[in-house]
C-alpha positions in Angstrom: 87.5 103.5 86.5 90.1 100.9 85.5 91.0 98.0 87.8 93.7 95.4 87.2 95.8 97.5 84.7 98.6 95.7 83.0 102.2 96.9 83.4 102.1 98.7 80.1 98.8 100.4 80.8 100.1 101.5 84.2 103.2 102.9 82.7 101.1 104.8 80.2 99.2 106.3 83.1 102.5 107.2 84.9 103.8 108.9 81.8 101.3 111.7 82.7 102.7 111.8 86.2 106.5 112.1 85.8 107.0 113.0 89.4 105.6 109.7 90.6 107.9 107.8 93.0 110.0 104.8 91.9 108.0 102.5 94.2 104.9 103.2 92.1 106.4 102.0 88.8 105.3 98.8 87.2 108.8 97.4 87.5 108.7 97.8 91.3 105.3 96.1 91.4 106.6 93.2 89.3 109.6 92.9 91.6 107.4 92.7 94.8 105.1 90.3 93.0 108.0 87.9 92.5 108.8 87.9 96.3 105.6 87.3 98.2 103.3 90.2 97.3 100.3 90.4 95.0 100.2 93.5 92.8 97.1 95.2 91.5 97.0 98.6 89.7 94.0 100.8 89.4 93.2 104.2 87.8 90.2 106.5 88.2 90.5 109.8 86.2 93.8 111.5 86.9 94.6 109.5 90.0 95.8 105.9 90.5 97.5 103.5 92.8 99.7 100.4 92.6 98.5 98.3 95.5 100.5 95.4 97.1 98.8 92.7 99.1 100.5 90.4 101.5 99.1 87.6 103.8 100.8 88.2 107.2 98.9 85.4 109.0 95.8 83.3 108.5 92.9 85.7 108.0 95.3 88.7 107.9 96.0 90.3 104.6 97.5 93.8 104.5 97.0 96.2 101.6 99.9 98.6 101.0 100.5 101.5 98.7 104.2 102.4 98.7 105.0 106.1 98.3 101.7 106.8 96.7 98.9 106.9 95.5 99.6 108.9 92.4 97.8 112.2 91.6 95.1 114.0 93.6 93.6 110.8 95.0 91.7 112.0 98.0 88.7 111.7 98.2 87.9 110.5 94.7 89.9 107.4 94.5 89.2 106.1 98.0 85.9 104.2 97.3 87.7 102.3 94.6 90.6 101.5 96.9 88.2 100.4 99.5 86.4 98.1 97.1 89.7 96.6 95.9 90.9 96.0 99.5 87.6 94.3 100.4 87.8 92.0 97.4 91.2 90.9 98.6 90.1 90.4 102.2 92.4 93.1 103.6 92.0 94.0 107.2 93.6 97.4 106.6 95.1 99.6 103.9 98.5 101.2 104.6 99.6 104.2 102.6 102.9 106.0 102.7 102.3 109.1 100.7 105.0 110.6 98.6 106.0 114.0 100.1 103.3 116.7 99.3 101.8 119.6 101.2 102.4 118.0 104.6 99.7 119.8 106.7 97.0 119.6 104.0 97.7 115.9 103.3 97.7 114.9 106.9 94.3 116.7 107.4 92.9 115.0 104.3 94.1 111.6 105.5 92.5 112.1 108.9 89.2 113.2 107.4 89.2 110.1 105.2 89.5 107.8 108.2 93.2 107.1 108.1 95.2 107.0 111.4 98.9 107.5 111.8 100.7 104.1 111.9 103.5 103.3 114.2 104.8 100.8 111.6 106.4 102.5 108.6 107.8 100.2 105.9 110.0 102.8 104.1 112.5 105.0 105.9 110.9 108.1 107.5 113.9 110.4 106.9 116.4 110.8 104.1 118.9 113.2 102.7 118.3 114.7 99.3 121.3 115.8 97.3 120.8 118.7 94.9 122.3 117.7 91.5 121.7 121.1 89.8 124.5 123.1 88.4 127.9 121.9 87.2 129.8 119.0 88.8 131.9 121.6 90.6 128.8 123.1 92.2 127.7 119.7 93.5 131.1 119.1 95.0 131.1 122.5 96.5 128.0 121.7 98.4 129.6 118.7 100.0 131.7 118.7 103.1 135.5 119.2 102.7 136.0 115.7 104.0 133.7 114.1 101.4 135.4 116.0 98.6 138.8 115.0 99.9 137.8 111.3 100.2 136.4 111.3 96.6 139.7 112.6 95.4 141.7 110.3 97.6 140.0 107.2 96.3 140.8 108.3 92.7 144.4 109.1 93.5 145.0 105.8 95.4 143.8 103.7 92.4 140.2 102.9 93.2 138.3 102.4 89.9 134.5 102.5 89.6 132.8 100.8 86.7 129.4 99.5 85.8 129.1 95.8 86.7 126.8 92.8 85.9 127.8 90.2 88.4 124.7 90.2 90.5 125.7 87.0 92.3 128.8 88.6 93.7 126.8 91.7 94.6 124.2 89.6 96.5 127.0 87.8 98.4 128.6 91.1 99.3 125.2 92.4 100.5 124.8 89.4 102.7 128.3 89.8 104.2 127.7 93.5 104.8 124.4 92.9 106.5 125.9 90.3 108.8 128.7 92.6 109.7 126.7 95.8 110.2 123.6 94.0 111.6 120.9 95.1 109.2 118.4 93.1 107.0 119.2 92.2 103.5 117.3 90.6 100.6 118.4 87.4 98.9 120.7 87.5 96.0 117.8 86.5 93.7 116.0 89.7 94.8 118.9 92.0 93.7 119.2 90.1 90.4 115.5 90.4 89.6 115.6 94.2 90.5 118.4 94.6 88.0 116.6 92.5 85.3 113.5 94.6 85.6 115.0 98.1 85.8 118.3 98.0 83.9 116.9 97.3 80.4 114.8 100.6 80.9 118.0 102.5 81.7 116.5 103.0 85.2 119.1 101.1 87.2 122.9 100.7 87.3 125.2 98.5 89.4 128.4 100.3 90.2 131.4 98.4 91.5 134.5 99.9 93.1 137.7 97.9 92.5 141.2 98.0 93.8 143.3 96.5 91.0 140.9 93.6 90.1 139.3 93.1 93.5 135.8 94.3 94.1 135.7 96.1 97.4 132.4 97.9 97.3 129.3 98.2 95.2 125.9 99.9 95.0 122.7 99.8 93.0 121.2 103.2 92.0 117.8 103.7 90.5 116.1 106.6 88.6 112.7 107.6 87.6 111.7 111.0 86.3 113.9 113.7 87.8 114.8 111.7 90.9 117.4 109.0 91.6 117.7 106.7 94.6 120.6 104.9 96.3 118.8 101.9 97.6 121.4 99.1 98.1 125.0 99.3 99.0 127.7 96.8 100.2 131.4 96.8 101.0 134.1 94.5 102.1 136.5 95.0 105.0 139.5 95.3 102.6 140.9 98.6 101.4 138.4 100.7 103.4 141.2 103.2 104.0 141.1 104.0 100.3 137.5 105.4 100.7 135.9 103.5 97.8 132.4 104.2 99.0 132.8 107.9 98.5 133.9 107.5 94.9 131.1 105.1 94.3 128.5 107.6 95.5 130.0 110.3 93.3 129.9 108.1 90.2 126.3 107.2 91.0 125.4 110.9 91.2 127.2 111.6 87.9 125.2 108.7 86.3 121.9 110.2 87.7 122.8 113.7 86.6 123.5 112.3 83.1 120.0 110.9 83.0 118.6 114.3 83.7 117.9 113.8 87.5 118.0 116.8 89.7 117.7 115.1 93.0 119.7 112.1 94.5 118.0 110.4 97.4 120.4 108.8 99.9 117.5 106.8 101.3 117.4 106.4 105.0 118.9 108.1 108.1 117.8 108.0 111.7 114.4 109.6 112.4 115.7 112.6 114.4 115.8 116.3 113.9 118.9 117.8 112.4 120.3 119.1 115.7 119.9 115.7 117.3 121.6 114.0 114.3 124.5 116.3 114.4 124.9 116.0 118.1 124.6 112.2 118.1 126.5 110.9 115.1 130.0 111.1 116.6 129.2 108.7 119.4 126.6 106.4 117.9 126.8 103.6 115.3 123.6 101.6 116.1 120.8 101.4 113.6 121.1 104.0 110.8 123.5 106.2 112.8 126.6 104.7 111.1 125.2 105.4 107.7 124.3 109.0 108.7 127.9 109.6 109.6 128.8 108.7 106.0 125.8 110.2 104.1 125.9 113.6 105.9 129.1 114.6 104.0 127.4 114.7 100.6 125.5 117.9 101.4 122.0 116.6 101.3 118.9 118.3 102.7 117.2 116.4 105.5 113.6 115.5 104.7 111.0 113.6 106.6 108.1 111.8 104.9 104.5 111.8 106.1 105.1 108.3 107.4 102.6 105.5 107.3 98.9 105.9 107.6 96.5 103.0 108.1 92.8 102.7 107.1 91.4 99.8 109.2 88.6 97.7 107.8 88.4 95.0 110.6 89.3 96.4 114.0 90.0 93.1 115.8 92.5 92.1 113.1 94.0 95.5 112.9 94.5 95.6 116.7 96.2 92.2 116.5 98.5 93.6 113.7 99.5 96.6 115.8 100.2 94.3 118.8 102.3 92.0 116.7 104.3 94.8 115.1 104.9 96.4 118.6 106.3 93.1 119.8 108.6 92.8 116.8 110.0 96.3 117.1 110.6 95.9 120.9 112.9 92.9 120.5 
């Protein structure tokens, strides 16, 4: 058993688990540690976990494993996780497992004393774009409208290039969040994410320009055979030129060049496909607006196992659920 692994030791462990999620990488743990979380990494045999701790209120520290643990962790790793959480005074452990055998994993979680949580931190549903085959094959799997808009942007003079101006990206993210009414990180957060992942070749900032004006941008990340579109922003100007479509296409091409076979569009409404297709023409609240855009890229709808909580102190856990219910009802 190894507790408190260094970033390099953890990455050595992850090298034996190439399918591990981006949010279990050492760089992600370091990013969260710079913005209010404490990060501890542990390994026992072929399983391990990067655990984040956050103090939510006096006497209330939450332990969180984002899209993990790694490897076959139940039941062998659980006593070590429990010990670590108790040492940090956690009232509960929240895990959001990376997609596995859904029925078997849910049953194993329930046997281990986890309960389904109404509060998920990561998106429950996403669209996964298949990057296999030639570029023409990927385009053929998209909607006719998406293919047209990618071509239109190129024909109308939109240029996409790798960028380094993280201050401008942060400002564009803030403006987009205010316009579209979603939460955004500070500019310092995006800058730090770039600093941690880009030197590894695991992140790129792409900027769409019309002449010299930046009109849209996104940050794409990659680990193993998967890539993730996590952050995107756009201005109100030149939207008729469809810069966001060309941005996504260039991000997919970058991911494919790194050997990725899946491009995760990261976050759509938590509804079944029939409901999504019936609802998107008339809805723009929440993630509905982004679903209207993302659906054209031909991705496969996938739902995660969601969040599962392991309470250690029932009164504090009950208070946590009450507080989270109040927040989501506002």
